[in-house]
C-alpha positions in Angstrom: 16.0 -10.0 -3.2 16.9 -11.2 -6.7 13.3 -10.9 -7.9 13.2 -7.8 -10.2 9.6 -7.1 -9.1 10.9 -6.2 -5.7 14.1 -4.4 -6.7 14.1 -1.2 -4.6 10.5 -1.8 -3.6 9.3 -0.2 -0.4 6.5 -2.4 1.0 4.1 -1.4 3.7 3.2 -4.5 5.7 -0.4 -4.3 6.5 -1.0 -7.6 8.1 1.3 -10.2 9.6 0.1 -13.2 11.6 0.3 -17.0 11.8 -1.4 -17.2 8.4 1.3 -15.2 6.6 1.7 -11.5 5.6 0.3 -9.0 3.2 1.9 -5.8 2.1 1.5 -3.1 -0.5 4.4 -1.6 -2.5 4.2 2.2 -2.0 6.8 3.4 -4.5 5.7 2.0 -7.9 3.4 4.6 -9.5 1.3 3.2 -12.3 0.0 6.6 -13.4 -3.1 8.8 -13.0 -6.5 7.2 -13.7 -10.0 8.7 -14.0 -12.0 8.1 -10.8 -14.9 7.3 -13.1 -13.0 4.3 -14.4 -12.2 3.0 -11.0 -15.8 3.3 -9.7 -17.6 2.5 -12.9 -19.6 5.7 -12.9 -19.2 8.3 -15.6 -20.8 10.9 -13.5 -17.8 11.0 -11.2 -15.0 13.4 -12.0 -11.4 13.8 -11.1 -8.2 11.7 -11.5 -6.2 9.8 -8.9 -2.7 8.4 -8.7 -2.7 4.6 -8.9 0.2 2.3 -7.8 1.4 -1.2 -8.5 0.9 -2.7 -5.1 2.6 -6.0 -5.9 2.5 -9.0 -8.2 -0.3 -11.0 -6.4 -3.8 -10.4 -7.8 -2.9 -7.3 -9.9 -6.6 -6.7 -10.7 -7.6 -6.3 -7.0 -7.6 -2.8 -5.6 -6.4 -1.9 -2.1 -6.9 1.6 -0.7 -4.3 2.4 1.9 -5.5 5.5 3.8 -5.2 7.6 6.9 -7.0 6.2 10.0 -9.5 9.0 10.1 -11.8 6.8 7.9 -13.4 3.5 8.8 -15.9 1.0 7.4 -16.8 -2.4 8.7 -14.2 -4.0 6.3 -11.4 -1.6 7.1 -8.2 -3.1 8.4 -6.7 -0.7 11.1 -2.9 -1.2 10.8 -1.7 1.0 13.7 -4.1 3.8 14.5 -2.4 6.0 11.9 -2.7 3.9 8.7 -5.5 1.7 7.6 -6.6 -0.2 4.5 -10.0 -0.7 2.9 -10.4 -3.0 -0.1 -13.9 -2.2 -1.5 -15.5 0.2 -4.0 -17.4 2.1 -1.3 -14.2 3.8 -0.1 -13.7 5.0 -3.7 -17.2 6.3 -3.8 -16.6 8.1 -0.5 -13.4 9.6 -1.8 -15.2 10.8 -5.0 -17.9 12.3 -2.8 -15.3 14.1 -0.6 -16.4 11.9 2.4 -13.4 9.6 2.3 -10.1 9.6 4.2 -7.8 12.6 4.3 -4.8 10.7 2.8 -5.0 7.9 0.2 -2.8 5.6 -1.7 -4.7 3.4 -4.3 -2.9 0.3 -5.4 -3.6 -2.8 -7.5 -2.1 -6.1 -6.4 -0.2 -6.9 -3.3 2.9 -8.6 -2.0 2.1 -11.8 0.0 4.0 -14.3 2.1 2.9 -17.8 3.2 3.1 -18.7 6.9 6.7 -18.3 8.1 8.0 -17.1 4.7 8.5 -13.5 5.7 10.2 -14.5 9.0 12.6 -16.8 7.1 13.4 -14.0 4.6 14.0 -11.6 7.4 16.3 -14.1 9.1 18.3 -14.4 5.9 18.6 -10.6 5.6 16.6 -10.5 2.4 14.8 -7.3 3.4 15.6 -4.0 5.1 13.1 -3.1 7.8 12.1 0.4 8.8 9.3 1.7 11.1 6.1 2.7 9.4 5.7 6.4 8.8 2.5 7.9 7.4 4.5 10.7 5.8 6.5 8.2 3.8 3.3 6.3 2.8 1.3 9.3 1.7 3.3 12.5 1.4 6.8 11.7 0.3 8.0 12.3 -3.2 7.6 8.9 -4.8 11.1 9.2 -6.4 12.6 9.6 -2.9 10.6 6.9 -1.0 13.3 4.2 -1.4 16.1 6.7 -0.3 14.1 7.9 2.7 13.0 4.4 3.8 16.5 3.0 3.7 17.7 6.0 5.7 15.3 4.8 8.4 16.2 1.1 8.3 16.5 -0.8 11.5 17.9 -4.0 9.9 20.8 -4.1 7.4 21.3 -6.7 4.7 
């Protein structure tokens, strides 16, 4: 991939169907942010790590989380990882009622119908099986290295 926005990016594909694909970059930390700023409530305390999830809609938040948490708008990825894109999950996290594991990202990587399939056919991407430990627990400086060690498709 010659696009520098995706150089050494590890992308968790959350949804892939006839309408295209949506993924979140999981190894581009943006920094720590006050939870109060994310929720818009100064009564909330604590800070959270925030990631650059991709170049599309960088002001939209996506909360990738463990599947132990579910709301009506939650997208269940595989029974181990899920994604919720609304403020209520942030409120639940702040109130200690949210998911056990969380990755908060702004923006996403998106592909039009057939685009990801074409890029994979042209060996633009490595592929690797999804692993919750890689998504939530791994040292962010090692995610690329660990993901490429698990790859199932070479370039």
